[in-house]
C-alpha positions in Angstrom: 45.8 133.5 -63.1 42.8 134.1 -65.3 40.3 131.5 -66.2 41.2 129.5 -69.4 44.8 130.9 -69.4 47.2 128.4 -70.8 50.8 127.8 -69.4 53.6 127.5 -71.9 56.9 125.9 -71.3 60.0 128.1 -71.8 61.2 125.5 -74.4 57.9 126.0 -76.3 58.2 129.8 -76.2 61.8 129.6 -77.4 60.7 127.4 -80.4 58.0 129.8 -81.3 60.4 132.7 -81.2 63.0 130.8 -83.3 60.4 130.0 -85.9 59.3 133.8 -85.9 62.9 134.8 -86.4 63.2 132.4 -89.4 60.3 134.2 -91.1 57.0 132.8 -89.9 54.4 135.4 -89.3 52.3 136.1 -86.2 49.2 135.4 -88.1 50.4 131.9 -88.8 51.1 131.2 -85.2 47.6 132.4 -84.2 45.9 130.1 -86.7 48.2 127.1 -86.5 48.9 127.0 -82.7 46.0 128.9 -81.3 48.3 131.4 -79.7 47.2 135.1 -79.8 49.5 137.5 -81.7 50.0 139.5 -78.6 51.3 136.6 -76.7 53.7 135.7 -79.3 54.9 139.4 -79.6 55.4 139.5 -75.8 57.6 136.3 -76.0 59.6 137.9 -78.9 60.2 141.1 -76.8 61.1 139.1 -73.6 63.5 136.7 -75.5 65.2 139.3 -77.7 69.0 139.2 -77.2 70.6 142.0 -75.2 73.1 144.0 -77.4 75.9 145.5 -75.4 77.7 148.6 -77.0 81.4 148.4 -75.9 82.3 151.6 -77.6 
């Protein structure tokens, strides 16, 4: 693990993604929580629900 790298709980990540889905911007997370935009973007991609086409 890189120096100064923070470890976030899954619960925290879920909360951030829920806030993003409710309309909060990546810039707001960056300034309010000190989380980089790319980190939040990665969480959003990883926690995106899987859609299954049954047709």
